[in-house]
A tleap script that builds the chain and sets N, CA, C and O, in Angstrom:
source leaprc.protein.ff14SB
mol = sequence {
  NGLY GLN ALA ALA ALA ASP ALA VAL ALA GLU
  ASP ILE ALA THR ALA GLU ALA ALA ASP GLU
  VAL ALA ALA GLU ALA THR SER GLN ALA GLY
  ALA ARG VAL ARG ALA ALA SER ILE THR MET
  ALA GLU ALA GLN VAL LEU ARG TYR LEU PRO
  ALA PRO LEU PRO PHE SER VAL ILE ALA GLY
  LYS LEU GLY ILE SER ARG SER ALA ALA LYS
  GLU ARG ALA ALA ARG LEU TYR ALA ARG LEU
  GLY VAL HIE SER ARG ASP GLU ALA VAL SER
  GLN ALA ARG SER LEU GLY LEU ILE ARG ALA
  CARG
}
set mol.1.N position { 25.703 35.946 16.081 }
set mol.1.CA position { 24.773 37.141 15.621 }
set mol.1.C position { 23.935 36.956 14.868 }
set mol.1.O position { 23.143 36.036 15.075 }
set mol.2.N position { 23.819 37.824 13.663 }
set mol.2.CA position { 22.194 38.001 12.922 }
set mol.2.C position { 22.361 36.660 12.049 }
set mol.2.O position { 21.305 36.040 11.926 }
set mol.3.N position { 23.305 36.183 11.519 }
set mol.3.CA position { 23.375 35.241 10.513 }
set mol.3.C position { 23.007 33.672 11.480 }
set mol.3.O position { 22.298 32.743 11.093 }
set mol.4.N position { 23.708 33.777 12.736 }
set mol.4.CA position { 23.036 32.725 13.560 }
set mol.4.C position { 21.494 32.513 13.643 }
set mol.4.O position { 20.805 31.497 13.554 }
set mol.5.N position { 21.256 33.552 13.803 }
set mol.5.CA position { 19.687 33.981 14.025 }
set mol.5.C position { 18.635 33.506 12.957 }
set mol.5.O position { 17.581 32.929 13.224 }
set mol.6.N position { 19.185 33.910 11.448 }
set mol.6.CA position { 18.724 33.750 10.472 }
set mol.6.C position { 18.755 32.315 10.236 }
set mol.6.O position { 17.699 31.791 9.884 }
set mol.7.N position { 19.902 31.520 10.387 }
set mol.7.CA position { 20.077 30.072 10.181 }
set mol.7.C position { 19.261 29.293 11.166 }
set mol.7.O position { 18.774 28.234 10.768 }
set mol.8.N position { 19.053 29.665 12.363 }
set mol.8.CA position { 18.019 29.124 12.785 }
set mol.8.C position { 16.543 29.128 12.892 }
set mol.8.O position { 15.653 28.402 13.334 }
set mol.9.N position { 16.694 30.430 12.205 }
set mol.9.CA position { 14.718 30.606 11.533 }
set mol.9.C position { 14.727 30.020 10.742 }
set mol.9.O position { 13.646 29.442 10.633 }
set mol.10.N position { 15.776 29.642 9.592 }
set mol.10.CA position { 15.516 29.094 8.400 }
set mol.10.C position { 15.105 27.563 8.872 }
set mol.10.O position { 14.101 27.009 8.425 }
set mol.11.N position { 16.184 26.809 10.028 }
set mol.11.CA position { 15.791 25.355 10.162 }
set mol.11.C position { 14.878 25.222 10.654 }
set mol.11.O position { 14.626 24.017 10.629 }
set mol.12.N position { 13.798 25.990 11.363 }
set mol.12.CA position { 13.027 26.292 12.115 }
set mol.12.C position { 11.529 26.219 10.931 }
set mol.12.O position { 10.431 25.682 11.075 }
set mol.13.N position { 11.970 26.818 10.074 }
set mol.13.CA position { 10.915 27.024 8.639 }
set mol.13.C position { 10.893 25.593 8.050 }
set mol.13.O position { 9.836 24.974 7.932 }
set mol.14.N position { 12.162 25.060 7.666 }
set mol.14.CA position { 12.285 23.613 7.151 }
set mol.14.C position { 11.540 22.778 8.153 }
set mol.14.O position { 10.471 22.201 7.952 }
set mol.15.N position { 12.118 22.788 9.059 }
set mol.15.CA position { 11.285 21.615 9.973 }
set mol.15.C position { 10.067 21.410 10.120 }
set mol.15.O position { 9.532 20.347 10.437 }
set mol.16.N position { 9.256 23.075 9.750 }
set mol.16.CA position { 7.712 22.906 10.053 }
set mol.16.C position { 7.183 22.503 8.682 }
set mol.16.O position { 6.091 21.979 8.461 }
set mol.17.N position { 8.289 22.885 7.637 }
set mol.17.CA position { 7.247 22.355 6.187 }
set mol.17.C position { 7.294 20.731 6.101 }
set mol.17.O position { 6.312 20.071 5.761 }
set mol.18.N position { 8.695 20.098 6.491 }
set mol.18.CA position { 8.933 18.847 6.815 }
set mol.18.C position { 7.806 18.565 7.383 }
set mol.18.O position { 6.916 18.021 6.729 }
set mol.19.N position { 7.646 18.877 8.669 }
set mol.19.CA position { 6.235 18.088 9.746 }
set mol.19.C position { 4.790 18.152 8.757 }
set mol.19.O position { 3.969 17.295 9.083 }
set mol.20.N position { 4.324 19.153 7.465 }
set mol.20.CA position { 3.104 19.255 7.175 }
set mol.20.C position { 3.220 18.523 6.360 }
set mol.20.O position { 2.156 17.952 6.125 }
set mol.21.N position { 4.530 18.020 5.374 }
set mol.21.CA position { 4.519 17.062 4.084 }
set mol.21.C position { 4.595 15.514 5.204 }
set mol.21.O position { 4.384 14.384 4.764 }
set mol.22.N position { 4.789 15.685 6.039 }
set mol.22.CA position { 4.655 14.343 7.032 }
set mol.22.C position { 3.277 14.043 7.039 }
set mol.22.O position { 2.751 13.066 6.507 }
set mol.23.N position { 2.603 15.139 7.813 }
set mol.23.CA position { 1.551 15.084 8.147 }
set mol.23.C position { 0.623 14.590 7.214 }
set mol.23.O position { -0.187 13.719 7.530 }
set mol.24.N position { 0.689 15.192 5.831 }
set mol.24.CA position { -0.323 14.979 4.771 }
set mol.24.C position { -0.101 13.389 4.331 }
set mol.24.O position { -0.968 12.605 3.946 }
set mol.25.N position { 1.172 13.177 4.485 }
set mol.25.CA position { 1.548 11.618 3.899 }
set mol.25.C position { 0.494 10.338 4.770 }
set mol.25.O position { -0.190 9.363 4.458 }
set mol.26.N position { 0.886 11.061 5.971 }
set mol.26.CA position { 0.376 9.896 7.087 }
set mol.26.C position { -1.064 10.187 7.017 }
set mol.26.O position { -1.669 9.179 7.382 }
set mol.27.N position { -1.955 11.240 6.669 }
set mol.27.CA position { -3.080 11.525 6.771 }
set mol.27.C position { -3.576 10.224 5.282 }
set mol.27.O position { -4.375 9.288 5.310 }
set mol.28.N position { -2.838 10.649 4.344 }
set mol.28.CA position { -3.329 10.239 2.944 }
set mol.28.C position { -3.270 8.440 2.913 }
set mol.28.O position { -4.103 7.722 2.360 }
set mol.29.N position { -2.175 8.032 3.590 }
set mol.29.CA position { -1.736 6.544 4.019 }
set mol.29.C position { -2.989 6.144 4.650 }
set mol.29.O position { -3.649 5.241 4.136 }
set mol.30.N position { -3.385 6.730 5.723 }
set mol.30.CA position { -4.847 6.370 6.818 }
set mol.30.C position { -5.927 6.141 6.104 }
set mol.30.O position { -6.775 5.261 6.255 }
set mol.31.N position { -5.846 7.050 5.251 }
set mol.31.CA position { -7.445 7.364 3.974 }
set mol.31.C position { -7.428 5.918 3.082 }
set mol.31.O position { -8.445 5.365 2.662 }
set mol.32.N position { -6.054 5.440 2.893 }
set mol.32.CA position { -6.078 4.199 1.769 }
set mol.32.C position { -6.292 3.079 2.723 }
set mol.32.O position { -6.900 2.109 2.270 }
set mol.33.N position { -5.902 3.036 3.961 }
set mol.33.CA position { -5.838 1.999 4.741 }
set mol.33.C position { -7.165 1.569 5.084 }
set mol.33.O position { -7.522 0.392 5.049 }
set mol.34.N position { -8.031 2.722 5.478 }
set mol.34.CA position { -9.641 2.640 5.926 }
set mol.34.C position { -10.451 2.295 4.819 }
set mol.34.O position { -11.476 1.628 4.955 }
set mol.35.N position { -9.889 2.873 3.316 }
set mol.35.CA position { -10.497 2.731 2.262 }
set mol.35.C position { -10.670 1.035 1.822 }
set mol.35.O position { -11.604 0.339 1.424 }
set mol.36.N position { -9.583 0.869 2.057 }
set mol.36.CA position { -9.083 -0.771 1.815 }
set mol.36.C position { -10.029 -1.501 2.530 }
set mol.36.O position { -10.601 -2.371 1.874 }
set mol.37.N position { -10.390 -1.365 3.856 }
set mol.37.CA position { -11.200 -2.125 4.652 }
set mol.37.C position { -12.832 -1.990 4.519 }
set mol.37.O position { -13.583 -2.394 5.407 }
set mol.38.N position { -13.362 -1.283 3.129 }
set mol.38.CA position { -14.616 -1.310 2.926 }
set mol.38.C position { -15.134 -2.851 2.612 }
set mol.38.O position { -14.464 -3.767 2.136 }
set mol.39.N position { -16.566 -2.868 3.029 }
set mol.39.CA position { -17.061 -4.433 2.532 }
set mol.39.C position { -17.448 -3.860 1.579 }
set mol.39.O position { -17.544 -2.700 1.178 }
set mol.40.N position { -17.814 -5.535 1.032 }
set mol.40.CA position { -18.411 -5.791 -0.458 }
set mol.40.C position { -19.700 -5.098 -0.303 }
set mol.40.O position { -20.110 -4.722 -1.401 }
set mol.41.N position { -20.427 -4.819 0.599 }
set mol.41.CA position { -21.782 -4.257 0.552 }
set mol.41.C position { -21.627 -2.762 0.433 }
set mol.41.O position { -22.530 -2.047 -0.003 }
set mol.42.N position { -20.513 -2.332 0.815 }
set mol.42.CA position { -20.169 -0.995 0.773 }
set mol.42.C position { -19.953 -0.475 -0.441 }
set mol.42.O position { -20.431 0.511 -1.001 }
set mol.43.N position { -18.971 -1.472 -0.847 }
set mol.43.CA position { -18.601 -1.148 -2.500 }
set mol.43.C position { -19.966 -1.348 -3.484 }
set mol.43.O position { -20.342 -0.597 -4.383 }
set mol.44.N position { -20.396 -2.229 -3.157 }
set mol.44.CA position { -21.710 -2.273 -4.258 }
set mol.44.C position { -22.504 -0.902 -4.269 }
set mol.44.O position { -23.066 -0.554 -5.307 }
set mol.45.N position { -22.560 -0.086 -3.081 }
set mol.45.CA position { -23.249 1.053 -3.042 }
set mol.45.C position { -22.330 2.112 -3.731 }
set mol.45.O position { -22.712 2.793 -4.682 }
set mol.46.N position { -21.025 2.199 -3.143 }
set mol.46.CA position { -20.043 3.102 -3.656 }
set mol.46.C position { -20.163 3.093 -5.418 }
set mol.46.O position { -19.886 4.145 -5.994 }
set mol.47.N position { -20.595 1.838 -6.269 }
set mol.47.CA position { -20.236 2.067 -7.427 }
set mol.47.C position { -21.631 2.982 -8.176 }
set mol.47.O position { -21.668 3.574 -9.255 }
set mol.48.N position { -22.464 2.847 -7.354 }
set mol.48.CA position { -23.707 3.682 -7.786 }
set mol.48.C position { -23.499 5.223 -7.351 }
set mol.48.O position { -24.077 6.156 -7.908 }
set mol.49.N position { -22.694 5.344 -6.399 }
set mol.49.CA position { -22.764 6.755 -6.270 }
set mol.49.C position { -22.357 7.912 -7.054 }
set mol.49.O position { -22.824 9.030 -6.835 }
set mol.50.N position { -21.488 7.671 -7.975 }
set mol.50.CA position { -21.227 8.617 -8.939 }
set mol.50.C position { -22.559 9.186 -9.694 }
set mol.50.O position { -22.632 10.374 -10.008 }
set mol.51.N position { -23.617 8.246 -9.966 }
set mol.51.CA position { -24.761 8.786 -10.881 }
set mol.51.C position { -25.697 9.351 -9.872 }
set mol.51.O position { -25.773 9.071 -8.675 }
set mol.52.N position { -26.404 10.204 -10.576 }
set mol.52.CA position { -27.390 10.994 -9.736 }
set mol.52.C position { -28.577 10.342 -9.548 }
set mol.52.O position { -29.722 10.774 -9.683 }
set mol.53.N position { -28.080 8.944 -9.130 }
set mol.53.CA position { -29.491 8.207 -8.808 }
set mol.53.C position { -29.819 8.600 -7.232 }
set mol.53.O position { -28.894 9.063 -6.565 }
set mol.54.N position { -31.143 8.419 -6.620 }
set mol.54.CA position { -31.445 8.526 -5.378 }
set mol.54.C position { -31.287 7.115 -4.395 }
set mol.54.O position { -31.273 6.000 -4.918 }
set mol.55.N position { -31.206 7.248 -3.372 }
set mol.55.CA position { -30.734 6.047 -2.535 }
set mol.55.C position { -32.108 4.659 -2.901 }
set mol.55.O position { -32.078 3.429 -2.867 }
set mol.56.N position { -33.096 5.597 -3.205 }
set mol.56.CA position { -34.066 3.940 -3.069 }
set mol.56.C position { -34.368 3.684 -4.727 }
set mol.56.O position { -35.364 3.032 -5.038 }
set mol.57.N position { -33.506 4.202 -5.726 }
set mol.57.CA position { -33.358 3.645 -6.986 }
set mol.57.C position { -32.040 2.742 -6.574 }
set mol.57.O position { -32.351 1.600 -6.913 }
set mol.58.N position { -30.848 2.714 -6.061 }
set mol.58.CA position { -29.814 2.486 -5.667 }
set mol.58.C position { -30.012 0.951 -5.165 }
set mol.58.O position { -29.541 -0.144 -5.473 }
set mol.59.N position { -31.028 1.488 -4.162 }
set mol.59.CA position { -31.833 0.414 -2.994 }
set mol.59.C position { -31.949 -0.924 -3.754 }
set mol.59.O position { -31.202 -1.898 -3.666 }
set mol.60.N position { -33.127 -0.751 -4.576 }
set mol.60.CA position { -33.662 -1.258 -5.577 }
set mol.60.C position { -32.782 -2.364 -6.753 }
set mol.60.O position { -33.031 -3.549 -6.977 }
set mol.61.N position { -31.842 -1.602 -7.285 }
set mol.61.CA position { -30.935 -2.169 -7.972 }
set mol.61.C position { -30.144 -3.034 -7.094 }
set mol.61.O position { -30.010 -4.120 -7.657 }
set mol.62.N position { -29.578 -3.015 -5.984 }
set mol.62.CA position { -28.885 -4.190 -5.054 }
set mol.62.C position { -29.776 -4.982 -4.250 }
set mol.62.O position { -29.299 -5.844 -3.511 }
set mol.63.N position { -31.109 -4.772 -4.315 }
set mol.63.CA position { -32.598 -5.617 -3.899 }
set mol.63.C position { -32.357 -5.621 -2.306 }
set mol.63.O position { -32.332 -6.604 -1.565 }
set mol.64.N position { -32.154 -3.996 -1.912 }
set mol.64.CA position { -32.367 -3.999 -0.281 }
set mol.64.C position { -32.974 -2.849 -0.218 }
set mol.64.O position { -33.161 -2.205 -1.250 }
set mol.65.N position { -33.376 -2.406 0.975 }
set mol.65.CA position { -33.963 -1.218 1.830 }
set mol.65.C position { -33.687 -0.122 1.517 }
set mol.65.O position { -32.468 0.019 1.607 }
set mol.66.N position { -34.119 0.657 1.225 }
set mol.66.CA position { -33.669 2.599 0.842 }
set mol.66.C position { -32.610 2.307 2.516 }
set mol.66.O position { -31.387 2.166 2.507 }
set mol.67.N position { -33.348 2.286 3.586 }
set mol.67.CA position { -32.380 2.563 4.784 }
set mol.67.C position { -31.485 1.692 4.641 }
set mol.67.O position { -30.615 2.079 5.422 }
set mol.68.N position { -31.079 0.668 4.107 }
set mol.68.CA position { -29.928 -0.290 4.109 }
set mol.68.C position { -28.900 0.463 3.502 }
set mol.68.O position { -27.796 0.847 3.890 }
set mol.69.N position { -29.566 0.584 2.410 }
set mol.69.CA position { -28.399 1.734 1.120 }
set mol.69.C position { -27.649 3.134 1.574 }
set mol.69.O position { -26.588 3.676 1.266 }
set mol.70.N position { -28.884 3.481 2.577 }
set mol.70.CA position { -28.251 4.810 3.224 }
set mol.70.C position { -27.394 4.318 4.481 }
set mol.70.O position { -26.491 4.979 4.995 }
set mol.71.N position { -27.747 3.267 4.822 }
set mol.71.CA position { -26.827 2.892 6.231 }
set mol.71.C position { -25.118 2.472 5.570 }
set mol.71.O position { -24.040 2.758 6.090 }
set mol.72.N position { -25.328 1.849 4.505 }
set mol.72.CA position { -23.941 1.269 4.189 }
set mol.72.C position { -23.418 2.445 3.422 }
set mol.72.O position { -22.210 2.612 3.592 }
set mol.73.N position { -24.127 3.495 2.450 }
set mol.73.CA position { -23.175 4.422 2.266 }
set mol.73.C position { -22.578 5.626 3.696 }
set mol.73.O position { -21.569 6.331 3.720 }
set mol.74.N position { -23.505 5.483 4.583 }
set mol.74.CA position { -22.905 6.279 5.595 }
set mol.74.C position { -21.632 5.388 6.446 }
set mol.74.O position { -20.731 6.066 6.939 }
set mol.75.N position { -21.587 3.940 6.594 }
set mol.75.CA position { -20.431 3.559 6.823 }
set mol.75.C position { -19.316 3.837 5.783 }
set mol.75.O position { -18.132 3.919 6.108 }
set mol.76.N position { -19.735 3.966 4.599 }
set mol.76.CA position { -18.639 4.004 3.744 }
set mol.76.C position { -18.251 5.229 3.887 }
set mol.76.O position { -17.071 5.362 3.561 }
set mol.77.N position { -18.855 6.375 4.312 }
set mol.77.CA position { -18.310 7.838 4.298 }
set mol.77.C position { -16.914 7.957 5.064 }
set mol.77.O position { -15.869 8.558 4.815 }
set mol.78.N position { -17.482 6.854 6.447 }
set mol.78.CA position { -16.861 7.099 7.691 }
set mol.78.C position { -15.636 6.626 7.191 }
set mol.78.O position { -14.679 7.393 7.303 }
set mol.79.N position { -15.413 5.289 6.546 }
set mol.79.CA position { -14.050 4.764 6.448 }
set mol.79.C position { -13.469 5.524 5.572 }
set mol.79.O position { -12.258 5.740 5.612 }
set mol.80.N position { -14.228 6.004 4.708 }
set mol.80.CA position { -12.918 7.363 3.660 }
set mol.80.C position { -12.924 8.437 4.234 }
set mol.80.O position { -12.116 9.217 3.730 }
set mol.81.N position { -13.658 8.971 5.344 }
set mol.81.CA position { -13.100 9.883 6.158 }
set mol.81.C position { -13.992 11.383 5.701 }
set mol.81.O position { -13.743 12.542 6.033 }
set mol.82.N position { -14.939 10.924 4.952 }
set mol.82.CA position { -15.740 12.025 4.607 }
set mol.82.C position { -17.224 12.436 4.953 }
set mol.82.O position { -17.867 11.717 5.717 }
set mol.83.N position { -17.823 13.650 4.374 }
set mol.83.CA position { -19.108 13.543 5.143 }
set mol.83.C position { -20.254 13.845 4.043 }
set mol.83.O position { -21.264 14.317 4.565 }
set mol.84.N position { -20.313 13.721 2.974 }
set mol.84.CA position { -21.030 13.433 1.896 }
set mol.84.C position { -20.746 12.390 0.431 }
set mol.84.O position { -19.773 11.773 -0.004 }
set mol.85.N position { -21.640 12.520 0.154 }
set mol.85.CA position { -21.790 11.588 -1.463 }
set mol.85.C position { -20.629 12.381 -2.097 }
set mol.85.O position { -19.493 11.909 -2.052 }
set mol.86.N position { -20.852 13.473 -2.639 }
set mol.86.CA position { -19.780 14.287 -3.397 }
set mol.86.C position { -18.344 14.283 -2.855 }
set mol.86.O position { -17.417 14.582 -3.609 }
set mol.87.N position { -18.166 14.012 -1.793 }
set mol.87.CA position { -16.965 14.027 -1.014 }
set mol.87.C position { -16.311 12.421 -1.315 }
set mol.87.O position { -15.187 12.136 -1.729 }
set mol.88.N position { -17.440 11.514 -0.949 }
set mol.88.CA position { -17.073 9.816 -1.172 }
set mol.88.C position { -16.702 9.651 -2.410 }
set mol.88.O position { -15.757 8.874 -2.548 }
set mol.89.N position { -17.200 10.199 -3.515 }
set mol.89.CA position { -16.728 9.721 -4.836 }
set mol.89.C position { -15.352 10.251 -4.857 }
set mol.89.O position { -14.311 9.596 -4.916 }
set mol.90.N position { -15.508 11.646 -4.795 }
set mol.90.CA position { -14.139 12.582 -4.915 }
set mol.90.C position { -12.785 11.438 -4.133 }
set mol.90.O position { -11.827 11.059 -4.806 }
set mol.91.N position { -12.925 11.142 -3.033 }
set mol.91.CA position { -12.137 10.584 -2.650 }
set mol.91.C position { -11.770 9.120 -2.749 }
set mol.91.O position { -10.609 8.766 -2.541 }
set mol.92.N position { -12.871 8.127 -3.109 }
set mol.92.CA position { -12.978 7.053 -3.880 }
set mol.92.C position { -12.094 7.034 -5.367 }
set mol.92.O position { -11.369 6.098 -5.702 }
set mol.93.N position { -12.268 7.977 -5.978 }
set mol.93.CA position { -11.390 7.965 -7.240 }
set mol.93.C position { -10.069 8.388 -6.940 }
set mol.93.O position { -9.168 7.841 -7.575 }
set mol.94.N position { -9.695 9.473 -5.886 }
set mol.94.CA position { -8.514 9.410 -5.857 }
set mol.94.C position { -7.723 8.445 -5.212 }
set mol.94.O position { -6.493 8.416 -5.235 }
set mol.95.N position { -8.539 7.579 -4.578 }
set mol.95.CA position { -7.862 6.414 -4.240 }
set mol.95.C position { -7.738 5.139 -4.980 }
set mol.95.O position { -7.303 4.125 -4.434 }
set mol.96.N position { -8.181 5.184 -6.433 }
set mol.96.CA position { -8.756 4.548 -7.106 }
set mol.96.C position { -9.447 3.471 -7.287 }
set mol.96.O position { -9.381 2.732 -8.269 }
set mol.97.N position { -10.500 3.286 -5.841 }
set mol.97.CA position { -11.255 2.618 -6.100 }
set mol.97.C position { -12.566 2.571 -6.902 }
set mol.97.O position { -13.195 1.516 -6.995 }
set mol.98.N position { -12.894 3.474 -7.360 }
set mol.98.CA position { -13.733 4.010 -8.507 }
set mol.98.C position { -13.032 4.567 -9.705 }
set mol.98.O position { -11.853 4.760 -9.405 }
set mol.99.N position { -13.249 4.853 -10.760 }
set mol.99.CA position { -12.681 4.874 -11.990 }
set mol.99.C position { -13.151 6.512 -12.068 }
set mol.99.O position { -14.284 6.884 -11.762 }
set mol.100.N position { -12.286 7.235 -12.442 }
set mol.100.CA position { -12.164 8.790 -12.799 }
set mol.100.C position { -12.651 9.295 -13.985 }
set mol.100.O position { -12.006 8.995 -14.990 }
set mol.101.N position { -13.589 9.959 -14.115 }
set mol.101.CA position { -14.240 10.315 -15.296 }
set mol.101.C position { -13.938 11.610 -16.178 }
set mol.101.O position { -14.580 11.820 -17.207 }
savepdb mol mol.pdb
quit
């Protein structure tokens, strides 16, 4: 009767919670794998992203064009699975790619 229905509902809730935990772990693992594949050129741009420097200044420090710096940053964002500079810095810190402040 009711006890059996309650037990089934509890099992379903437990399974759904486990699915959410597994999905989050898989997502985090995927992010780490993508982040581990960043190139040296992307890593060079990444180290300047926490500072409030425009891409023209970052490019000058790296001896590349502004557009090249922006392209490297865009590739880096894709590898980290993010869409902005702030998100890239946050994700890189959480993955241990750059030091947290």
